[in-house]
GUTORLO-867012 format. One record per residue (C-alpha): x, z, y. Coordinates in nm, 3 decimals, decimal comma. Layout:
N
{{X Z Y}}
...
This chain:
486
{{-7,976 17,939 7,595}}
{{-7,830 18,197 7,363}}
{{-7,473 18,304 7,417}}
{{-7,353 18,115 7,111}}
{{-7,483 17,776 7,225}}
{{-7,240 17,667 7,489}}
{{-7,051 17,372 7,588}}
{{-6,961 17,171 7,965}}
{{-6,195 16,703 7,834}}
{{-4,989 16,347 6,838}}
{{-4,718 16,466 6,677}}
{{-4,796 16,820 6,573}}
{{-4,707 16,867 6,212}}
{{-4,954 17,000 5,958}}
{{-4,695 17,264 5,873}}
{{-4,707 17,390 6,230}}
{{-5,084 17,417 6,206}}
{{-5,116 17,583 5,867}}
{{-4,795 17,781 5,844}}
{{-4,592 17,978 6,092}}
{{-4,892 18,053 6,315}}
{{-4,944 18,425 6,274}}
{{-5,302 18,547 6,293}}
{{-5,318 18,908 6,406}}
{{-5,644 19,099 6,360}}
{{-5,727 19,301 6,668}}
{{-5,841 19,660 6,642}}
{{-6,216 19,713 6,683}}
{{-6,326 19,750 7,043}}
{{-6,546 20,027 7,174}}
{{-6,643 19,825 7,483}}
{{-6,961 19,621 7,495}}
{{-6,916 19,245 7,513}}
{{-7,051 19,062 7,816}}
{{-7,424 18,991 7,800}}
{{-7,355 18,636 7,916}}
{{-7,047 18,428 7,842}}
{{-7,036 18,313 8,206}}
{{-7,111 18,630 8,408}}
{{-6,767 18,689 8,558}}
{{-6,857 18,993 8,769}}
{{-7,099 19,154 8,525}}
{{-7,392 19,174 8,769}}
{{-7,638 19,024 8,522}}
{{-7,645 18,680 8,683}}
{{-7,471 18,385 8,526}}
{{-7,204 18,206 8,729}}
{{-7,054 17,858 8,749}}
{{-6,694 17,741 8,751}}
{{-6,654 17,415 8,944}}
{{-6,326 17,231 8,896}}
{{-6,124 17,062 9,166}}
{{-5,808 16,950 8,980}}
{{-5,703 16,711 9,256}}
{{-5,690 16,981 9,523}}
{{-5,383 17,015 9,742}}
{{-5,246 17,371 9,722}}
{{-4,954 17,479 9,938}}
{{-4,881 17,116 10,024}}
{{-4,866 17,012 9,657}}
{{-5,091 16,718 9,573}}
{{-5,312 16,757 9,265}}
{{-5,198 17,112 9,208}}
{{-5,561 17,198 9,135}}
{{-5,805 17,484 9,178}}
{{-6,130 17,623 9,040}}
{{-6,420 17,734 9,257}}
{{-6,638 18,013 9,117}}
{{-6,996 18,011 9,247}}
{{-7,167 18,340 9,172}}
{{-7,528 18,363 9,064}}
{{-7,786 18,587 9,234}}
{{-8,160 18,653 9,245}}
{{-8,183 18,346 9,467}}
{{-7,957 18,133 9,247}}
{{-7,634 17,978 9,368}}
{{-7,533 18,039 9,728}}
{{-7,257 17,851 9,906}}
{{-7,145 18,173 10,075}}
{{-7,070 18,342 9,742}}
{{-6,772 18,147 9,619}}
{{-6,418 18,226 9,508}}
{{-6,128 17,979 9,499}}
{{-5,867 18,042 9,229}}
{{-5,542 17,850 9,191}}
{{-5,196 17,920 9,055}}
{{-5,112 18,048 9,402}}
{{-5,376 18,321 9,374}}
{{-5,257 18,679 9,331}}
{{-5,196 18,774 8,970}}
{{-5,232 18,420 8,832}}
{{-4,927 18,312 8,627}}
{{-4,716 18,016 8,735}}
{{-4,703 17,837 9,067}}
{{-4,902 17,558 9,225}}
{{-4,700 17,239 9,181}}
{{-4,764 16,871 9,227}}
{{-4,957 16,717 8,941}}
{{-5,038 17,041 8,753}}
{{-5,415 16,962 8,772}}
{{-5,515 17,324 8,725}}
{{-5,886 17,317 8,641}}
{{-5,889 16,987 8,452}}
{{-6,063 17,181 8,172}}
{{-6,239 17,518 8,167}}
{{-6,420 17,738 7,913}}
{{-6,598 18,069 7,974}}
{{-6,637 18,371 7,745}}
{{-6,561 18,741 7,713}}
{{-6,225 18,711 7,541}}
{{-6,122 19,078 7,560}}
{{-6,462 19,240 7,501}}
{{-6,466 19,444 7,821}}
{{-6,816 19,344 7,931}}
{{-6,703 19,083 8,182}}
{{-6,685 18,710 8,114}}
{{-6,344 18,549 8,152}}
{{-6,243 18,189 8,221}}
{{-5,985 17,982 8,035}}
{{-5,837 17,714 8,262}}
{{-5,634 17,414 8,152}}
{{-5,352 17,266 8,359}}
{{-5,244 16,967 8,147}}
{{-4,982 16,854 8,399}}
{{-4,795 17,185 8,406}}
{{-4,419 17,156 8,352}}
{{-4,289 17,417 8,106}}
{{-4,004 17,456 7,861}}
{{-4,233 17,491 7,557}}
{{-4,138 17,270 7,262}}
{{-3,859 17,017 7,287}}
{{-3,801 16,741 7,540}}
{{-3,791 16,741 7,920}}
{{-4,069 16,995 7,973}}
{{-4,263 16,761 8,203}}
{{-4,644 16,760 8,168}}
{{-4,635 16,992 7,867}}
{{-4,948 17,161 7,996}}
{{-5,069 17,519 8,005}}
{{-5,379 17,732 7,958}}
{{-5,442 18,041 8,169}}
{{-5,712 18,301 8,105}}
{{-5,853 18,443 8,429}}
{{-5,995 18,789 8,366}}
{{-6,341 18,898 8,471}}
{{-6,404 19,224 8,653}}
{{-6,661 19,401 8,868}}
{{-6,529 19,208 9,167}}
{{-6,511 18,875 8,985}}
{{-6,214 18,692 8,837}}
{{-5,891 18,877 8,900}}
{{-5,542 18,809 8,765}}
{{-5,463 18,610 8,454}}
{{-5,256 18,560 8,141}}
{{-5,087 18,238 8,030}}
{{-5,161 18,162 7,666}}
{{-4,861 18,104 7,446}}
{{-4,807 17,734 7,378}}
{{-4,805 17,659 7,002}}
{{-4,472 17,566 6,840}}
{{-4,533 17,194 6,816}}
{{-4,238 16,958 6,846}}
{{-4,345 16,763 7,151}}
{{-4,640 16,925 7,330}}
{{-4,800 16,715 7,603}}
{{-5,112 16,773 7,808}}
{{-5,182 17,109 7,648}}
{{-5,512 17,237 7,788}}
{{-5,655 16,889 7,842}}
{{-5,973 17,001 7,662}}
{{-6,118 17,349 7,602}}
{{-6,420 17,514 7,443}}
{{-6,528 17,870 7,376}}
{{-6,734 18,031 7,100}}
{{-6,730 18,291 6,825}}
{{-6,526 18,084 6,583}}
{{-6,440 18,370 6,346}}
{{-6,791 18,518 6,339}}
{{-6,679 18,872 6,423}}
{{-6,963 18,912 6,672}}
{{-6,729 19,101 6,905}}
{{-6,515 18,860 7,100}}
{{-6,540 18,505 7,224}}
{{-6,257 18,277 7,112}}
{{-6,089 17,977 7,276}}
{{-6,034 17,630 7,129}}
{{-5,763 17,417 7,291}}
{{-5,665 17,052 7,255}}
{{-5,378 16,847 7,396}}
{{-5,314 16,484 7,487}}
{{-5,226 16,221 7,229}}
{{-5,272 16,457 6,935}}
{{-5,541 16,544 6,681}}
{{-5,461 16,915 6,677}}
{{-5,707 17,189 6,773}}
{{-5,570 17,541 6,831}}
{{-5,788 17,851 6,813}}
{{-5,709 18,172 7,001}}
{{-5,906 18,466 6,867}}
{{-6,054 18,706 7,116}}
{{-5,904 19,054 7,117}}
{{-5,904 19,378 7,309}}
{{-5,592 19,318 7,516}}
{{-5,482 19,058 7,768}}
{{-5,204 18,917 7,551}}
{{-5,069 18,563 7,547}}
{{-5,218 18,500 7,202}}
{{-5,535 18,707 7,261}}
{{-5,621 18,845 6,915}}
{{-5,413 18,589 6,727}}
{{-5,370 18,214 6,705}}
{{-5,429 17,956 6,437}}
{{-5,512 17,586 6,430}}
{{-5,613 17,282 6,234}}
{{-5,571 16,905 6,250}}
{{-5,887 16,704 6,317}}
{{-5,806 16,469 6,032}}
{{-6,095 16,235 6,112}}
{{-5,932 16,152 6,447}}
{{-5,599 16,041 6,585}}
{{-5,649 16,203 6,928}}
{{-5,881 16,476 7,056}}
{{-6,054 16,407 7,390}}
{{-6,345 16,654 7,394}}
{{-6,462 16,983 7,244}}
{{-6,809 17,139 7,227}}
{{-6,929 17,448 7,041}}
{{-7,245 17,598 6,893}}
{{-7,386 17,732 6,567}}
{{-7,511 17,414 6,398}}
{{-7,570 17,570 6,055}}
{{-7,700 17,905 6,189}}
{{-7,460 18,114 5,981}}
{{-7,344 18,333 6,269}}
{{-7,012 18,150 6,314}}
{{-6,978 17,892 6,589}}
{{-6,892 17,537 6,488}}
{{-6,686 17,280 6,677}}
{{-6,779 16,924 6,766}}
{{-6,447 16,748 6,815}}
{{-6,453 16,416 6,995}}
{{-6,173 16,167 7,004}}
{{-6,014 15,839 6,912}}
{{-5,960 15,680 6,578}}
{{-5,719 15,399 6,652}}
{{-5,724 15,285 6,290}}
{{-6,084 15,162 6,305}}
{{-6,362 15,039 6,535}}
{{-6,466 15,399 6,585}}
{{-6,257 15,431 6,898}}
{{-6,480 15,710 7,031}}
{{-6,656 15,936 6,785}}
{{-6,761 16,299 6,750}}
{{-6,684 16,494 6,432}}
{{-6,838 16,822 6,318}}
{{-6,615 17,105 6,196}}
{{-6,807 17,400 6,056}}
{{-6,670 17,742 6,146}}
{{-6,565 17,971 5,863}}
{{-6,507 18,344 5,910}}
{{-6,226 18,363 5,654}}
{{-6,064 18,023 5,687}}
{{-6,008 17,738 5,928}}
{{-6,303 17,512 6,023}}
{{-6,408 17,252 5,765}}
{{-6,477 16,887 5,840}}
{{-6,847 16,820 5,779}}
{{-6,888 16,455 5,876}}
{{-6,934 16,265 6,198}}
{{-7,208 16,333 6,450}}
{{-7,236 16,004 6,632}}
{{-7,017 15,794 6,855}}
{{-6,919 15,883 7,209}}
{{-6,673 16,058 7,434}}
{{-6,887 16,357 7,539}}
{{-7,094 16,612 7,346}}
{{-7,323 16,911 7,391}}
{{-7,471 17,152 7,137}}
{{-7,814 17,320 7,155}}
{{-8,135 17,374 6,958}}
{{-8,354 17,085 7,078}}
{{-8,645 17,133 6,838}}
{{-8,646 17,512 6,817}}
{{-8,591 17,536 6,441}}
{{-8,302 17,782 6,472}}
{{-8,026 17,528 6,407}}
{{-7,822 17,390 6,695}}
{{-7,835 17,014 6,733}}
{{-7,564 16,780 6,861}}
{{-7,602 16,532 7,144}}
{{-7,320 16,283 7,202}}
{{-7,276 16,059 7,506}}
{{-7,134 15,709 7,477}}
{{-7,118 15,568 7,833}}
{{-6,931 15,248 7,755}}
{{-7,099 14,910 7,778}}
{{-7,166 14,710 7,467}}
{{-6,850 14,575 7,309}}
{{-6,820 14,402 6,976}}
{{-6,490 14,584 6,912}}
{{-6,627 14,935 6,972}}
{{-6,881 15,094 6,739}}
{{-7,191 15,259 6,885}}
{{-7,187 15,099 7,228}}
{{-7,494 14,964 7,408}}
{{-7,556 14,802 7,745}}
{{-7,520 15,068 8,016}}
{{-7,441 15,351 7,773}}
{{-7,642 15,579 7,545}}
{{-7,685 15,927 7,400}}
{{-7,742 16,014 7,034}}
{{-7,908 16,319 6,878}}
{{-7,794 16,455 6,541}}
{{-8,002 16,740 6,402}}
{{-7,851 17,060 6,264}}
{{-7,936 17,228 5,933}}
{{-7,815 17,498 5,696}}
{{-7,566 17,246 5,558}}
{{-7,441 17,130 5,897}}
{{-7,571 16,785 5,988}}
{{-7,930 16,729 5,873}}
{{-7,878 16,407 5,680}}
{{-8,248 16,390 5,592}}
{{-8,333 16,307 5,953}}
{{-8,191 15,991 6,112}}
{{-7,976 16,006 6,421}}
{{-8,178 15,919 6,732}}
{{-8,015 15,696 6,994}}
{{-8,155 15,685 7,348}}
{{-8,076 15,436 7,624}}
{{-8,233 15,368 7,962}}
{{-8,438 15,100 7,786}}
{{-8,595 15,359 7,556}}
{{-8,966 15,406 7,621}}
{{-9,024 15,672 7,886}}
{{-8,666 15,688 8,014}}
{{-8,657 15,602 8,387}}
{{-8,457 15,301 8,501}}
{{-8,309 15,025 8,290}}
{{-7,989 14,971 8,095}}
{{-7,750 14,783 8,322}}
{{-7,382 14,702 8,309}}
{{-7,157 14,995 8,407}}
{{-7,433 15,256 8,451}}
{{-7,227 15,497 8,238}}
{{-7,540 15,666 8,102}}
{{-7,401 15,945 7,882}}
{{-7,084 16,009 8,086}}
{{-7,187 16,376 8,099}}
{{-7,437 16,568 7,885}}
{{-7,568 16,926 7,884}}
{{-7,822 17,122 7,678}}
{{-8,014 17,439 7,763}}
{{-8,371 17,561 7,807}}
{{-8,498 17,459 8,152}}
{{-8,866 17,548 8,108}}
{{-8,836 17,862 7,897}}
{{-9,016 17,727 7,589}}
{{-8,736 17,822 7,349}}
{{-8,607 17,467 7,307}}
{{-8,299 17,311 7,464}}
{{-8,358 17,030 7,712}}
{{-8,109 16,748 7,765}}
{{-7,953 16,638 8,094}}
{{-7,767 16,306 8,099}}
{{-7,540 16,194 8,380}}
{{-7,508 15,827 8,477}}
{{-7,257 15,845 8,767}}
{{-7,230 15,468 8,816}}
{{-7,605 15,405 8,840}}
{{-7,697 15,197 9,145}}
{{-7,976 15,325 9,369}}
{{-8,123 15,037 9,568}}
{{-7,838 14,843 9,725}}
{{-7,594 15,133 9,694}}
{{-7,360 15,091 9,398}}
{{-7,215 15,371 9,185}}
{{-7,437 15,626 9,356}}
{{-7,530 15,798 9,032}}
{{-7,829 15,973 8,879}}
{{-7,922 16,233 8,618}}
{{-8,200 16,212 8,361}}
{{-8,374 16,519 8,216}}
{{-8,528 16,480 7,867}}
{{-8,728 16,782 7,747}}
{{-8,685 16,926 7,399}}
{{-8,989 16,953 7,173}}
{{-9,083 17,045 6,816}}
{{-9,032 16,681 6,721}}
{{-8,703 16,635 6,908}}
{{-8,629 16,490 7,251}}
{{-8,953 16,398 7,431}}
{{-8,842 16,075 7,599}}
{{-9,192 15,999 7,732}}
{{-9,168 16,314 7,947}}
{{-8,829 16,231 8,097}}
{{-8,756 16,244 8,470}}
{{-8,464 16,108 8,674}}
{{-8,310 16,259 8,986}}
{{-8,071 16,123 9,247}}
{{-7,991 16,188 9,611}}
{{-8,288 15,974 9,708}}
{{-8,529 16,201 9,521}}
{{-8,752 16,410 9,747}}
{{-8,607 16,756 9,786}}
{{-8,256 16,670 9,668}}
{{-8,013 16,727 9,959}}
{{-7,809 16,435 10,089}}
{{-7,856 16,061 10,069}}
{{-7,789 15,803 9,800}}
{{-7,465 15,636 9,905}}
{{-7,229 15,402 9,727}}
{{-6,946 15,566 9,538}}
{{-7,088 15,920 9,530}}
{{-7,090 15,938 9,146}}
{{-7,378 16,188 9,139}}
{{-7,402 16,305 8,776}}
{{-7,031 16,284 8,702}}
{{-7,066 16,642 8,580}}
{{-7,375 16,832 8,468}}
{{-7,422 17,192 8,356}}
{{-7,721 17,407 8,264}}
{{-7,720 17,784 8,308}}
{{-7,963 18,044 8,439}}
{{-7,808 18,144 8,772}}
{{-8,106 18,340 8,911}}
{{-8,195 18,547 8,605}}
{{-8,551 18,421 8,555}}
{{-8,490 18,313 8,195}}
{{-8,487 17,941 8,272}}
{{-8,173 17,729 8,299}}
{{-8,088 17,577 8,635}}
{{-7,918 17,240 8,671}}
{{-7,583 17,198 8,844}}
{{-7,473 16,843 8,926}}
{{-7,127 16,736 9,039}}
{{-7,030 16,428 9,240}}
{{-6,658 16,406 9,315}}
{{-6,706 16,094 9,529}}
{{-6,942 16,256 9,780}}
{{-6,836 16,252 10,148}}
{{-6,548 16,008 10,119}}
{{-6,435 16,159 9,789}}
{{-6,431 16,522 9,900}}
{{-6,686 16,605 9,631}}
{{-6,997 16,822 9,619}}
{{-7,221 17,024 9,386}}
{{-7,601 17,053 9,373}}
{{-7,821 17,319 9,214}}
{{-8,183 17,256 9,109}}
{{-8,387 17,542 8,964}}
{{-8,562 17,548 8,629}}
{{-8,923 17,662 8,598}}
{{-9,203 17,665 8,340}}
{{-9,317 17,316 8,441}}
{{-8,963 17,179 8,428}}
{{-8,694 17,115 8,686}}
{{-8,791 17,148 9,051}}
{{-8,625 17,017 9,368}}
{{-8,795 17,287 9,576}}
{{-8,521 17,509 9,711}}
{{-8,244 17,280 9,589}}
{{-7,907 17,349 9,750}}
{{-7,578 17,165 9,774}}
{{-7,235 17,231 9,917}}
{{-6,913 17,035 9,945}}
{{-6,544 17,098 9,900}}
{{-6,491 17,212 10,258}}
{{-6,775 17,463 10,244}}
{{-6,630 17,600 9,920}}
{{-6,299 17,662 10,097}}
{{-6,096 17,369 9,967}}
{{-5,873 17,145 10,181}}
{{-6,007 16,791 10,213}}
{{-5,690 16,613 10,326}}
{{-5,666 16,443 9,988}}
{{-5,919 16,376 9,713}}
{{-5,983 16,725 9,568}}
{{-6,218 16,595 9,292}}
{{-6,451 16,887 9,358}}
{{-6,736 16,868 9,109}}
{{-6,561 16,651 8,850}}
{{-6,626 16,926 8,591}}
{{-6,867 17,223 8,584}}
{{-6,869 17,505 8,333}}
{{-7,149 17,757 8,304}}
């Protein structure tokens, strides 16, 4: 997938969003930006950031950590990992109970030094930003890439909203100002429809190259962010997911088109759901939007179906391609393995990238509550190839821990498919699949990697490793694998 097409979780006043937020233009950089938005050590191989927000650090429950798994010619290797927490050298703050460092992550070269960096949300962080008690205000820290990997960090300045809460609950990265030089960071917070944008710069400042923001007026609360260039104008767009408590559209995804000289513009809704991914499914040069709606059919909630669904909205020069109908896919769709059943949660996680190297993004859908045989909530993932005519459902394949070649065994409560990510970790030009299951091994959590190839995904050479192997304590539920960014 191209660098621009990337993915991977309310009381701010409009005045605070549109006035009083100084945007500072950074001086041009002479350094080359990172080739990949997720190559943290600059070795040419893309890396993964695996979240473990429930991890105990220094005796503090749910302090949180992020595990970096570095790519190589052989793909991911369990022996090449790095654990980063707020107790790590050079990382701002301190590991405290309930911080949940790693609850959200977004990768990109934010200072244009040739190494990818990682923005990490800690929505439970206690700070003195804004007014009130300071509890659970939240924080976002940028961990800086280097030749030796992520090293040190900078805490982003919390916007001057009256009552910030859960800041850093959701993150996304992209070139939102179209400068072609730096990646930028989009940040959301709990119970609010505000989205704040930090422009990439050339220094490691608390506002990067400047900060601005906008209210997602189509929503009352933001719960997800995804980015990609839907209209192919060279500026990344944002798909903002959230609640609209004033209508039946409790979970919906709205498109905001990026503008180089102004804040993003609302361009309509792109389906219902609580998750989203952006990628060019049909290879026409415009990024498409896939939304996941895992909830079971409810008369009071628009867009729901039995067992969950995903919907595809095509991109065009004008944003959403309104000349082509939205396509909704369930496990009852022809060619999709399995069947739509209560509580499957099909669509809980979605990812788009090119697995077979044909120039089109393929879709991976997680269904972490899928039952395998008699084992309940074991989980599965479904891969649906992209094609010139859209998603090729008749060529779909499903994978679980009972699939030949996939390490482990299908056990109740594993939640395989709780997180999915696609990125080329071995440098062969084809995206590899990472799958997270935070319930594996009595809720220690684990991650799997399956390689992409010209014929599609393969289980040959698949690897997996758990929280303990990654260097995390397993005395409590670390939630290792609940989120993966690559």
